[in-house]
C-alpha positions in Angstrom: 47.7 2.2 22.3 44.6 3.6 20.3 44.1 0.9 17.6 42.3 1.9 13.8 38.8 1.1 13.0 40.4 -2.0 10.9 43.1 -2.6 13.5 39.9 -3.4 15.6 37.6 -5.5 13.2 39.6 -8.0 12.2 40.6 -8.4 16.4 36.0 -8.9 15.8 36.7 -11.0 12.6 39.5 -13.5 13.9 37.5 -13.5 17.1 34.7 -14.5 15.2 37.0 -18.0 14.3 37.9 -16.1 10.6 41.9 -17.3 10.9 43.3 -16.5 7.3 43.9 -13.1 5.3 41.9 -15.5 2.6 39.5 -15.6 4.9 38.9 -12.0 5.8 38.9 -11.2 2.4 36.2 -13.6 0.9 34.3 -13.9 4.7 35.2 -10.2 6.0 34.4 -7.9 2.9 38.4 -6.8 3.7 41.1 -6.3 0.9 45.2 -7.9 1.2 45.9 -5.0 0.8 44.8 -3.3 3.6 44.6 -6.8 6.0 48.8 -7.7 5.3 49.9 -4.9 7.2 47.5 -4.4 9.5 47.5 -8.2 10.1 51.9 -7.6 10.6 51.0 -4.2 13.3 48.6 -6.3 15.3 51.0 -9.5 14.9 53.9 -6.5 16.4 51.6 -5.0 19.1 51.1 -9.1 20.0 47.6 -9.4 19.8 47.4 -11.6 17.3 50.0 -14.7 16.5 51.2 -16.2 13.1 51.1 -20.0 13.1 52.4 -21.4 9.6 51.2 -24.3 8.6 52.0 -26.7 5.8 49.3 -27.5 2.3 49.5 -29.3 -0.7 51.4 -27.3 -2.3 55.3 -25.7 -0.7 54.2 -22.8 -0.6 53.2 -21.5 3.6 49.5 -20.9 4.4 49.7 -18.7 7.2 46.7 -18.3 9.7 46.2 -16.5 13.0 45.1 -16.1 16.9 44.2 -13.7 18.9 46.4 -13.2 21.6 44.5 -12.5 25.0 45.3 -9.1 25.3 43.9 -9.2 21.8 40.6 -10.9 23.0 40.2 -8.2 25.2 40.6 -5.8 22.5 38.3 -7.4 19.9 35.4 -6.8 22.5 36.6 -3.5 24.0 39.0 -1.6 21.8 35.4 -0.6 19.2 34.1 1.4 22.5 35.1 4.2 22.1 34.5 4.8 18.2 31.3 4.2 19.7 30.8 6.9 21.3 32.8 9.2 19.3 32.4 9.0 15.7 34.5 11.9 14.5 35.0 12.1 10.9 34.6 8.3 10.0 34.3 7.0 6.5 31.3 5.0 5.2 33.4 1.4 5.7 34.8 2.1 9.6 31.6 3.2 10.5 30.1 0.0 9.2 32.6 -2.0 10.7 31.5 0.0 14.3 28.1 -1.0 14.4 29.3 -4.3 13.6 30.9 -5.3 16.6 28.4 -3.1 18.7 26.3 -5.5 17.7 28.6 -8.6 17.7 29.2 -7.8 21.5 25.7 -7.4 22.9 25.7 -3.3 22.9 22.9 -1.2 24.5 20.6 -0.6 20.5 20.0 2.9 22.4 23.7 3.3 21.7 24.3 2.1 18.1 20.7 3.7 16.8 22.9 7.4 18.9 26.4 6.6 17.3 24.0 6.1 14.0 21.8 9.6 14.4 25.2 11.4 15.6 27.0 9.7 11.8 24.1 11.7 10.4 24.0 14.2 11.7 27.6 14.8 11.2 27.6 14.5 7.3 24.1 16.6 7.2 25.4 19.6 8.5 28.4 19.1 5.9 26.8 18.6 2.8 25.1 21.1 3.1 28.0 24.3 3.7 30.4 22.2 1.0 26.6 22.4 -1.6 26.5 26.4 -0.6 29.9 26.4 -1.3 29.7 25.5 -4.9 26.2 27.3 -5.6 28.6 30.5 -6.1 30.9 29.9 -8.4 30.4 30.7 -12.0 28.8 29.3 -14.8 31.8 26.2 -15.2 31.9 23.0 -14.3 35.1 23.1 -13.8 36.6 19.7 -11.5 36.5 21.2 -8.2 32.9 22.6 -8.2 31.9 18.8 -10.1 33.6 17.6 -7.3 32.7 19.5 -4.6 29.3 18.6 -5.6 29.6 14.5 -6.0 30.8 14.4 -2.6 28.5 16.6 -1.3 25.5 14.3 -2.9 28.1 11.1 -1.4 27.0 12.9 2.4 23.5 12.8 1.9 23.3 9.8 0.8 25.5 7.9 3.4 23.3 10.2 5.4 19.9 9.0 4.4 21.3 5.0 4.1 22.2 5.5 7.9 19.2 6.7 9.2 17.4 4.3 7.9 19.5 1.5 9.7 19.8 3.6 12.6 15.2 3.0 12.4 15.4 -0.7 10.9 17.8 -1.4 13.9 15.6 0.4 16.1 12.2 -1.2 15.1 14.4 -4.7 15.0 14.9 -4.2 18.2 11.8 -3.1 19.6 10.1 -6.0 18.0 12.2 -8.4 20.0 11.3 -7.0 23.6 7.6 -7.6 23.1 8.4 -11.1 21.9 
């Protein structure tokens, strides 16, 4: 069974020592609204175990621990996404790159992944821009939305290209030492 990038990222964060939904929110940058349902899915799939602890208040506190199959999935589940970066949003891209770096993927593979995403984003940005160019002089909602989306993809591509260059540069300077 394949899991979403979010599910795999949560497994990875648990593998790194985060334990509660609030840890995932504060230290992992994840919203409680997406984390809580994902934790339920992962528990149902027996990839994590939920532990209840009592604190100073009567409110139950939940923490999570990886099962052995969850640990295995955390260490390797992201690899499929690294090889096929199709149609990912920016959060998913950054999460895959983070997991790849954390689990010591080859730098060249991470850079190749980011460059593939950059390439994917440049083509739609160009075609969407040309789609909006031929419309009437009105700046209606759809035309504005198409232009915004093209500009967003262009900005993401520029940022991801710089990230790939930075990762490659850091790796090159480490290997010279």
